[in-house]
PDB file with SEQRES, HELIX, SHEET and CRYST1 records, atoms N, CA, C and O in Angstrom:
SEQRES   1 A   66  MET ALA PRO ALA ARG ALA LEU THR ALA THR PRO ASP VAL          
SEQRES   2 A   66  PRO ALA ALA LEU ARG ALA TYR ASP ARG ALA ARG ARG PRO          
SEQRES   3 A   66  VAL THR GLN ARG LEU VAL ARG THR ALA ARG LEU MET ASN          
SEQRES   4 A   66  ARG MET ALA HIS ALA ARG ARG LEU PRO GLY LEU ARG ASN          
SEQRES   5 A   66  ALA VAL MET ARG THR ALA VAL LYS VAL GLY GLY GLY PRO          
SEQRES   6 A   66  GLY                                                          
HELIX    1 AA1 PRO A    3  ALA A    9  1                                   7    
HELIX    2 AA2 VAL A   13  ALA A   42  1                                  30    
HELIX    3 AA3 PRO A   48  GLY A   62  1                                  15    
CRYST1    1.000    1.000    1.000  90.00  90.00  90.00 P 1           1          
ATOM      1  N   MET A   1     -13.303  14.161  -3.156  1.00  0.00           N  
ATOM      2  CA  MET A   1     -13.909  13.433  -4.250  1.00  0.00           C  
ATOM      3  C   MET A   1     -13.132  12.209  -4.513  1.00  0.00           C  
ATOM      4  O   MET A   1     -11.932  12.294  -4.776  1.00  0.00           O  
ATOM      5  N   ALA A   2     -13.744  11.074  -4.457  1.00  0.00           N  
ATOM      6  CA  ALA A   2     -12.999   9.790  -4.787  1.00  0.00           C  
ATOM      7  C   ALA A   2     -12.979   9.623  -6.255  1.00  0.00           C  
ATOM      8  O   ALA A   2     -13.812  10.140  -6.999  1.00  0.00           O  
ATOM      9  N   PRO A   3     -11.928   8.831  -6.671  1.00  0.00           N  
ATOM     10  CA  PRO A   3     -11.764   8.641  -8.162  1.00  0.00           C  
ATOM     11  C   PRO A   3     -12.974   8.019  -8.738  1.00  0.00           C  
ATOM     12  O   PRO A   3     -13.375   8.428  -9.828  1.00  0.00           O  
ATOM     13  N   ALA A   4     -13.592   7.078  -8.123  1.00  0.00           N  
ATOM     14  CA  ALA A   4     -14.807   6.450  -8.666  1.00  0.00           C  
ATOM     15  C   ALA A   4     -15.884   7.462  -8.895  1.00  0.00           C  
ATOM     16  O   ALA A   4     -16.508   7.472  -9.955  1.00  0.00           O  
ATOM     17  N   ARG A   5     -16.141   8.391  -7.842  1.00  0.00           N  
ATOM     18  CA  ARG A   5     -17.186   9.375  -8.013  1.00  0.00           C  
ATOM     19  C   ARG A   5     -16.831  10.316  -9.192  1.00  0.00           C  
ATOM     20  O   ARG A   5     -17.699  10.710  -9.971  1.00  0.00           O  
ATOM     21  N   ALA A   6     -15.580  10.648  -9.294  1.00  0.00           N  
ATOM     22  CA  ALA A   6     -15.230  11.611 -10.371  1.00  0.00           C  
ATOM     23  C   ALA A   6     -15.411  10.904 -11.748  1.00  0.00           C  
ATOM     24  O   ALA A   6     -15.852  11.540 -12.705  1.00  0.00           O  
ATOM     25  N   LEU A   7     -15.102   9.711 -11.841  1.00  0.00           N  
ATOM     26  CA  LEU A   7     -15.339   8.931 -13.058  1.00  0.00           C  
ATOM     27  C   LEU A   7     -16.835   8.711 -13.321  1.00  0.00           C  
ATOM     28  O   LEU A   7     -17.259   8.719 -14.477  1.00  0.00           O  
ATOM     29  N   THR A   8     -17.631   8.516 -12.281  1.00  0.00           N  
ATOM     30  CA  THR A   8     -19.055   8.400 -12.474  1.00  0.00           C  
ATOM     31  C   THR A   8     -19.703   9.745 -12.919  1.00  0.00           C  
ATOM     32  O   THR A   8     -20.601   9.772 -13.761  1.00  0.00           O  
ATOM     33  N   ALA A   9     -19.226  10.817 -12.339  1.00  0.00           N  
ATOM     34  CA  ALA A   9     -19.815  12.138 -12.613  1.00  0.00           C  
ATOM     35  C   ALA A   9     -19.517  12.667 -14.095  1.00  0.00           C  
ATOM     36  O   ALA A   9     -20.288  13.395 -14.720  1.00  0.00           O  
ATOM     37  N   THR A  10     -18.364  12.225 -14.537  1.00  0.00           N  
ATOM     38  CA  THR A  10     -17.872  12.726 -15.845  1.00  0.00           C  
ATOM     39  C   THR A  10     -17.578  11.514 -16.668  1.00  0.00           C  
ATOM     40  O   THR A  10     -16.768  10.694 -16.236  1.00  0.00           O  
ATOM     41  N   PRO A  11     -18.199  11.327 -17.876  1.00  0.00           N  
ATOM     42  CA  PRO A  11     -17.956  10.135 -18.656  1.00  0.00           C  
ATOM     43  C   PRO A  11     -16.491  10.212 -19.328  1.00  0.00           C  
ATOM     44  O   PRO A  11     -15.900   9.191 -19.680  1.00  0.00           O  
ATOM     45  N   ASP A  12     -15.985  11.435 -19.469  1.00  0.00           N  
ATOM     46  CA  ASP A  12     -14.659  11.582 -20.109  1.00  0.00           C  
ATOM     47  C   ASP A  12     -13.591  11.301 -19.061  1.00  0.00           C  
ATOM     48  O   ASP A  12     -13.380  12.094 -18.143  1.00  0.00           O  
ATOM     49  N   VAL A  13     -12.917  10.157 -19.210  1.00  0.00           N  
ATOM     50  CA  VAL A  13     -11.857   9.719 -18.196  1.00  0.00           C  
ATOM     51  C   VAL A  13     -10.850  10.797 -17.965  1.00  0.00           C  
ATOM     52  O   VAL A  13     -10.694  11.200 -16.812  1.00  0.00           O  
ATOM     53  N   PRO A  14     -10.149  11.306 -18.945  1.00  0.00           N  
ATOM     54  CA  PRO A  14      -9.155  12.368 -18.637  1.00  0.00           C  
ATOM     55  C   PRO A  14      -9.711  13.584 -17.955  1.00  0.00           C  
ATOM     56  O   PRO A  14      -9.029  14.169 -17.114  1.00  0.00           O  
ATOM     57  N   ALA A  15     -10.916  13.992 -18.275  1.00  0.00           N  
ATOM     58  CA  ALA A  15     -11.503  15.064 -17.579  1.00  0.00           C  
ATOM     59  C   ALA A  15     -11.794  14.783 -16.113  1.00  0.00           C  
ATOM     60  O   ALA A  15     -11.593  15.618 -15.232  1.00  0.00           O  
ATOM     61  N   ALA A  16     -12.273  13.577 -15.900  1.00  0.00           N  
ATOM     62  CA  ALA A  16     -12.676  13.155 -14.570  1.00  0.00           C  
ATOM     63  C   ALA A  16     -11.422  13.016 -13.723  1.00  0.00           C  
ATOM     64  O   ALA A  16     -11.455  13.379 -12.547  1.00  0.00           O  
ATOM     65  N   LEU A  17     -10.319  12.511 -14.260  1.00  0.00           N  
ATOM     66  CA  LEU A  17      -9.072  12.422 -13.479  1.00  0.00           C  
ATOM     67  C   LEU A  17      -8.455  13.856 -13.221  1.00  0.00           C  
ATOM     68  O   LEU A  17      -7.868  14.125 -12.173  1.00  0.00           O  
ATOM     69  N   ARG A  18      -8.617  14.684 -14.171  1.00  0.00           N  
ATOM     70  CA  ARG A  18      -8.200  16.104 -13.906  1.00  0.00           C  
ATOM     71  C   ARG A  18      -8.928  16.712 -12.707  1.00  0.00           C  
ATOM     72  O   ARG A  18      -8.320  17.331 -11.835  1.00  0.00           O  
ATOM     73  N   ALA A  19     -10.210  16.522 -12.692  1.00  0.00           N  
ATOM     74  CA  ALA A  19     -11.186  17.020 -11.610  1.00  0.00           C  
ATOM     75  C   ALA A  19     -10.723  16.395 -10.294  1.00  0.00           C  
ATOM     76  O   ALA A  19     -10.620  17.105  -9.294  1.00  0.00           O  
ATOM     77  N   TYR A  20     -10.464  15.194 -10.265  1.00  0.00           N  
ATOM     78  CA  TYR A  20     -10.023  14.500  -9.064  1.00  0.00           C  
ATOM     79  C   TYR A  20      -8.723  15.035  -8.619  1.00  0.00           C  
ATOM     80  O   TYR A  20      -8.523  15.211  -7.417  1.00  0.00           O  
ATOM     81  N   ASP A  21      -7.806  15.312  -9.521  1.00  0.00           N  
ATOM     82  CA  ASP A  21      -6.462  15.847  -9.236  1.00  0.00           C  
ATOM     83  C   ASP A  21      -6.636  17.206  -8.642  1.00  0.00           C  
ATOM     84  O   ASP A  21      -5.999  17.528  -7.639  1.00  0.00           O  
ATOM     85  N   ARG A  22      -7.535  18.067  -9.267  1.00  0.00           N  
ATOM     86  CA  ARG A  22      -7.666  19.438  -8.759  1.00  0.00           C  
ATOM     87  C   ARG A  22      -8.182  19.440  -7.361  1.00  0.00           C  
ATOM     88  O   ARG A  22      -7.796  20.281  -6.550  1.00  0.00           O  
ATOM     89  N   ALA A  23      -9.084  18.474  -7.053  1.00  0.00           N  
ATOM     90  CA  ALA A  23      -9.614  18.437  -5.737  1.00  0.00           C  
ATOM     91  C   ALA A  23      -8.622  17.900  -4.685  1.00  0.00           C  
ATOM     92  O   ALA A  23      -8.640  18.362  -3.544  1.00  0.00           O  
ATOM     93  N   ARG A  24      -7.805  16.984  -5.029  1.00  0.00           N  
ATOM     94  CA  ARG A  24      -6.936  16.347  -4.058  1.00  0.00           C  
ATOM     95  C   ARG A  24      -5.554  17.014  -3.945  1.00  0.00           C  
ATOM     96  O   ARG A  24      -4.980  17.032  -2.856  1.00  0.00           O  
ATOM     97  N   ARG A  25      -5.043  17.527  -4.971  1.00  0.00           N  
ATOM     98  CA  ARG A  25      -3.697  18.018  -4.942  1.00  0.00           C  
ATOM     99  C   ARG A  25      -3.402  19.051  -3.857  1.00  0.00           C  
ATOM    100  O   ARG A  25      -2.390  18.882  -3.176  1.00  0.00           O  
ATOM    101  N   PRO A  26      -4.201  20.121  -3.628  1.00  0.00           N  
ATOM    102  CA  PRO A  26      -3.869  20.974  -2.551  1.00  0.00           C  
ATOM    103  C   PRO A  26      -3.793  20.403  -1.158  1.00  0.00           C  
ATOM    104  O   PRO A  26      -2.960  20.785  -0.336  1.00  0.00           O  
ATOM    105  N   VAL A  27      -4.736  19.433  -0.917  1.00  0.00           N  
ATOM    106  CA  VAL A  27      -4.652  18.726   0.382  1.00  0.00           C  
ATOM    107  C   VAL A  27      -3.393  17.890   0.541  1.00  0.00           C  
ATOM    108  O   VAL A  27      -2.791  17.891   1.614  1.00  0.00           O  
ATOM    109  N   THR A  28      -2.990  17.191  -0.478  1.00  0.00           N  
ATOM    110  CA  THR A  28      -1.837  16.373  -0.454  1.00  0.00           C  
ATOM    111  C   THR A  28      -0.578  17.243  -0.400  1.00  0.00           C  
ATOM    112  O   THR A  28       0.365  16.870   0.298  1.00  0.00           O  
ATOM    113  N   GLN A  29      -0.509  18.404  -1.111  1.00  0.00           N  
ATOM    114  CA  GLN A  29       0.605  19.229  -0.937  1.00  0.00           C  
ATOM    115  C   GLN A  29       0.803  19.783   0.398  1.00  0.00           C  
ATOM    116  O   GLN A  29       1.924  19.898   0.892  1.00  0.00           O  
ATOM    117  N   ARG A  30      -0.318  20.141   1.009  1.00  0.00           N  
ATOM    118  CA  ARG A  30      -0.231  20.702   2.402  1.00  0.00           C  
ATOM    119  C   ARG A  30       0.323  19.568   3.327  1.00  0.00           C  
ATOM    120  O   ARG A  30       1.163  19.846   4.183  1.00  0.00           O  
ATOM    121  N   LEU A  31      -0.127  18.332   3.167  1.00  0.00           N  
ATOM    122  CA  LEU A  31       0.322  17.221   4.005  1.00  0.00           C  
ATOM    123  C   LEU A  31       1.820  17.075   3.804  1.00  0.00           C  
ATOM    124  O   LEU A  31       2.549  16.932   4.786  1.00  0.00           O  
ATOM    125  N   VAL A  32       2.297  17.104   2.600  1.00  0.00           N  
ATOM    126  CA  VAL A  32       3.733  16.897   2.372  1.00  0.00           C  
ATOM    127  C   VAL A  32       4.525  17.987   2.947  1.00  0.00           C  
ATOM    128  O   VAL A  32       5.576  17.735   3.536  1.00  0.00           O  
ATOM    129  N   ARG A  33       4.039  19.314   2.798  1.00  0.00           N  
ATOM    130  CA  ARG A  33       4.824  20.474   3.434  1.00  0.00           C  
ATOM    131  C   ARG A  33       4.831  20.308   4.996  1.00  0.00           C  
ATOM    132  O   ARG A  33       5.855  20.529   5.642  1.00  0.00           O  
ATOM    133  N   THR A  34       3.726  19.936   5.545  1.00  0.00           N  
ATOM    134  CA  THR A  34       3.667  19.766   7.048  1.00  0.00           C  
ATOM    135  C   THR A  34       4.557  18.566   7.440  1.00  0.00           C  
ATOM    136  O   THR A  34       5.165  18.646   8.507  1.00  0.00           O  
ATOM    137  N   ALA A  35       4.682  17.516   6.713  1.00  0.00           N  
ATOM    138  CA  ALA A  35       5.472  16.399   7.074  1.00  0.00           C  
ATOM    139  C   ALA A  35       6.988  16.844   6.942  1.00  0.00           C  
ATOM    140  O   ALA A  35       7.807  16.483   7.788  1.00  0.00           O  
ATOM    141  N   ARG A  36       7.307  17.553   5.973  1.00  0.00           N  
ATOM    142  CA  ARG A  36       8.726  18.048   5.792  1.00  0.00           C  
ATOM    143  C   ARG A  36       9.108  18.944   6.900  1.00  0.00           C  
ATOM    144  O   ARG A  36      10.214  18.826   7.427  1.00  0.00           O  
ATOM    145  N   LEU A  37       8.209  19.882   7.304  1.00  0.00           N  
ATOM    146  CA  LEU A  37       8.548  20.795   8.340  1.00  0.00           C  
ATOM    147  C   LEU A  37       8.655  20.012   9.722  1.00  0.00           C  
ATOM    148  O   LEU A  37       9.581  20.271  10.489  1.00  0.00           O  
ATOM    149  N   MET A  38       7.752  19.106  10.012  1.00  0.00           N  
ATOM    150  CA  MET A  38       7.825  18.299  11.224  1.00  0.00           C  
ATOM    151  C   MET A  38       9.134  17.513  11.259  1.00  0.00           C  
ATOM    152  O   MET A  38       9.738  17.385  12.324  1.00  0.00           O  
ATOM    153  N   ASN A  39       9.579  16.990  10.137  1.00  0.00           N  
ATOM    154  CA  ASN A  39      10.751  16.158  10.044  1.00  0.00           C  
ATOM    155  C   ASN A  39      11.970  17.048  10.360  1.00  0.00           C  
ATOM    156  O   ASN A  39      12.825  16.658  11.155  1.00  0.00           O  
ATOM    157  N   ARG A  40      12.049  18.183   9.773  1.00  0.00           N  
ATOM    158  CA  ARG A  40      13.129  19.159  10.053  1.00  0.00           C  
ATOM    159  C   ARG A  40      13.150  19.542  11.562  1.00  0.00           C  
ATOM    160  O   ARG A  40      14.211  19.628  12.181  1.00  0.00           O  
ATOM    161  N   MET A  41      11.989  19.760  12.102  1.00  0.00           N  
ATOM    162  CA  MET A  41      11.938  20.184  13.464  1.00  0.00           C  
ATOM    163  C   MET A  41      12.340  19.027  14.388  1.00  0.00           C  
ATOM    164  O   MET A  41      13.008  19.240  15.400  1.00  0.00           O  
ATOM    165  N   ALA A  42      11.956  17.879  14.057  1.00  0.00           N  
ATOM    166  CA  ALA A  42      12.192  16.587  14.936  1.00  0.00           C  
ATOM    167  C   ALA A  42      13.747  16.342  14.868  1.00  0.00           C  
ATOM    168  O   ALA A  42      14.314  15.834  15.835  1.00  0.00           O  
ATOM    169  N   HIS A  43      14.381  16.669  13.829  1.00  0.00           N  
ATOM    170  CA  HIS A  43      15.795  16.384  13.848  1.00  0.00           C  
ATOM    171  C   HIS A  43      16.735  17.589  14.074  1.00  0.00           C  
ATOM    172  O   HIS A  43      17.954  17.496  13.926  1.00  0.00           O  
ATOM    173  N   ALA A  44      16.104  18.727  14.440  1.00  0.00           N  
ATOM    174  CA  ALA A  44      16.894  19.872  14.778  1.00  0.00           C  
ATOM    175  C   ALA A  44      17.788  19.565  15.975  1.00  0.00           C  
ATOM    176  O   ALA A  44      17.370  18.880  16.908  1.00  0.00           O  
ATOM    177  N   ARG A  45      19.003  20.066  15.948  1.00  0.00           N  
ATOM    178  CA  ARG A  45      19.942  19.873  17.057  1.00  0.00           C  
ATOM    179  C   ARG A  45      20.017  21.051  17.984  1.00  0.00           C  
ATOM    180  O   ARG A  45      20.290  20.941  19.179  1.00  0.00           O  
ATOM    181  N   ARG A  46      19.759  22.185  17.374  1.00  0.00           N  
ATOM    182  CA  ARG A  46      19.805  23.432  18.237  1.00  0.00           C  
ATOM    183  C   ARG A  46      18.555  23.566  19.008  1.00  0.00           C  
ATOM    184  O   ARG A  46      17.491  23.175  18.529  1.00  0.00           O  
ATOM    185  N   LEU A  47      18.633  24.110  20.202  1.00  0.00           N  
ATOM    186  CA  LEU A  47      17.552  24.487  21.029  1.00  0.00           C  
ATOM    187  C   LEU A  47      16.588  23.290  21.278  1.00  0.00           C  
ATOM    188  O   LEU A  47      15.396  23.387  20.986  1.00  0.00           O  
ATOM    189  N   PRO A  48      17.120  22.152  21.826  1.00  0.00           N  
ATOM    190  CA  PRO A  48      16.312  21.012  22.009  1.00  0.00           C  
ATOM    191  C   PRO A  48      15.032  21.220  22.933  1.00  0.00           C  
ATOM    192  O   PRO A  48      13.974  20.625  22.728  1.00  0.00           O  
ATOM    193  N   GLY A  49      15.231  22.112  23.955  1.00  0.00           N  
ATOM    194  CA  GLY A  49      14.029  22.364  24.773  1.00  0.00           C  
ATOM    195  C   GLY A  49      12.894  22.986  23.996  1.00  0.00           C  
ATOM    196  O   GLY A  49      11.745  22.554  24.088  1.00  0.00           O  
ATOM    197  N   LEU A  50      13.232  24.014  23.224  1.00  0.00           N  
ATOM    198  CA  LEU A  50      12.173  24.681  22.355  1.00  0.00           C  
ATOM    199  C   LEU A  50      11.624  23.657  21.382  1.00  0.00           C  
ATOM    200  O   LEU A  50      10.410  23.498  21.260  1.00  0.00           O  
ATOM    201  N   ARG A  51      12.495  22.977  20.704  1.00  0.00           N  
ATOM    202  CA  ARG A  51      12.076  21.964  19.732  1.00  0.00           C  
ATOM    203  C   ARG A  51      11.027  20.979  20.381  1.00  0.00           C  
ATOM    204  O   ARG A  51       9.967  20.698  19.822  1.00  0.00           O  
ATOM    205  N   ASN A  52      11.409  20.483  21.596  1.00  0.00           N  
ATOM    206  CA  ASN A  52      10.515  19.555  22.190  1.00  0.00           C  
ATOM    207  C   ASN A  52       9.180  20.077  22.524  1.00  0.00           C  
ATOM    208  O   ASN A  52       8.149  19.423  22.365  1.00  0.00           O  
ATOM    209  N   ALA A  53       9.229  21.341  23.018  1.00  0.00           N  
ATOM    210  CA  ALA A  53       7.939  22.113  23.387  1.00  0.00           C  
ATOM    211  C   ALA A  53       7.079  22.254  22.119  1.00  0.00           C  
ATOM    212  O   ALA A  53       5.879  21.981  22.137  1.00  0.00           O  
ATOM    213  N   VAL A  54       7.705  22.676  21.047  1.00  0.00           N  
ATOM    214  CA  VAL A  54       7.016  22.915  19.791  1.00  0.00           C  
ATOM    215  C   VAL A  54       6.421  21.559  19.242  1.00  0.00           C  
ATOM    216  O   VAL A  54       5.297  21.549  18.742  1.00  0.00           O  
ATOM    217  N   MET A  55       7.121  20.513  19.333  1.00  0.00           N  
ATOM    218  CA  MET A  55       6.703  19.238  18.857  1.00  0.00           C  
ATOM    219  C   MET A  55       5.490  18.758  19.676  1.00  0.00           C  
ATOM    220  O   MET A  55       4.493  18.309  19.113  1.00  0.00           O  
ATOM    221  N   ARG A  56       5.593  18.864  21.051  1.00  0.00           N  
ATOM    222  CA  ARG A  56       4.471  18.484  21.920  1.00  0.00           C  
ATOM    223  C   ARG A  56       3.225  19.318  21.597  1.00  0.00           C  
ATOM    224  O   ARG A  56       2.118  18.783  21.527  1.00  0.00           O  
ATOM    225  N   THR A  57       3.407  20.621  21.401  1.00  0.00           N  
ATOM    226  CA  THR A  57       2.271  21.380  21.021  1.00  0.00           C  
ATOM    227  C   THR A  57       1.637  21.064  19.691  1.00  0.00           C  
ATOM    228  O   THR A  57       0.415  21.074  19.545  1.00  0.00           O  
ATOM    229  N   ALA A  58       2.480  20.784  18.730  1.00  0.00           N  
ATOM    230  CA  ALA A  58       2.013  20.403  17.398  1.00  0.00           C  
ATOM    231  C   ALA A  58       1.230  19.141  17.415  1.00  0.00           C  
ATOM    232  O   ALA A  58       0.213  19.028  16.730  1.00  0.00           O  
ATOM    233  N   VAL A  59       1.684  18.167  18.195  1.00  0.00           N  
ATOM    234  CA  VAL A  59       0.899  16.853  18.351  1.00  0.00           C  
ATOM    235  C   VAL A  59      -0.344  17.114  18.923  1.00  0.00           C  
ATOM    236  O   VAL A  59      -1.352  16.592  18.447  1.00  0.00           O  
ATOM    237  N   LYS A  60      -0.405  17.969  20.030  1.00  0.00           N  
ATOM    238  CA  LYS A  60      -1.727  18.256  20.665  1.00  0.00           C  
ATOM    239  C   LYS A  60      -2.651  18.898  19.856  1.00  0.00           C  
ATOM    240  O   LYS A  60      -3.821  18.514  19.843  1.00  0.00           O  
ATOM    241  N   VAL A  61      -2.232  19.923  19.110  1.00  0.00           N  
ATOM    242  CA  VAL A  61      -3.082  20.762  18.204  1.00  0.00           C  
ATOM    243  C   VAL A  61      -3.524  19.905  17.011  1.00  0.00           C  
ATOM    244  O   VAL A  61      -4.686  19.937  16.605  1.00  0.00           O  
ATOM    245  N   GLY A  62      -2.566  19.134  16.456  1.00  0.00           N  
ATOM    246  CA  GLY A  62      -2.894  18.323  15.262  1.00  0.00           C  
ATOM    247  C   GLY A  62      -3.632  17.093  15.534  1.00  0.00           C  
ATOM    248  O   GLY A  62      -4.161  16.483  14.605  1.00  0.00           O  
ATOM    249  N   GLY A  63      -3.710  16.668  16.792  1.00  0.00           N  
ATOM    250  CA  GLY A  63      -4.436  15.426  17.037  1.00  0.00           C  
ATOM    251  C   GLY A  63      -3.627  14.177  16.692  1.00  0.00           C  
ATOM    252  O   GLY A  63      -4.152  13.180  16.199  1.00  0.00           O  
ATOM    253  N   GLY A  64      -2.359  14.271  16.965  1.00  0.00           N  
ATOM    254  CA  GLY A  64      -1.489  13.134  16.609  1.00  0.00           C  
ATOM    255  C   GLY A  64      -1.586  11.992  17.536  1.00  0.00           C  
ATOM    256  O   GLY A  64      -2.482  11.966  18.379  1.00  0.00           O  
ATOM    257  N   PRO A  65      -0.704  11.032  17.430  1.00  0.00           N  
ATOM    258  CA  PRO A  65      -0.804   9.818  18.316  1.00  0.00           C  
ATOM    259  C   PRO A  65      -0.704  10.230  19.774  1.00  0.00           C  
ATOM    260  O   PRO A  65      -0.065  11.199  20.185  1.00  0.00           O  
ATOM    261  N   GLY A  66      -1.412   9.379  20.509  1.00  0.00           N  
ATOM    262  CA  GLY A  66      -1.388   9.538  21.933  1.00  0.00           C  
ATOM    263  C   GLY A  66      -2.615  10.063  22.533  1.00  0.00           C  
ATOM    264  O   GLY A  66      -2.683  10.232  23.750  1.00  0.00           O  
TER     265      GLY A  66                                                      
END                                                                             
């Protein structure tokens, strides 16, 4: 739900922004958790072969660049 749609659907601005936040927060939090995990994995020094295989798989499954 885009902020404009939330504001159009609900005349009360604070209520509309709360609705938008409820809709977007879980998606954004999942993105942040995934980015943190990928960053930790990318910078891991132990088991570089395993790390590289996991990163390649994650990119393929996640539809990353390339």
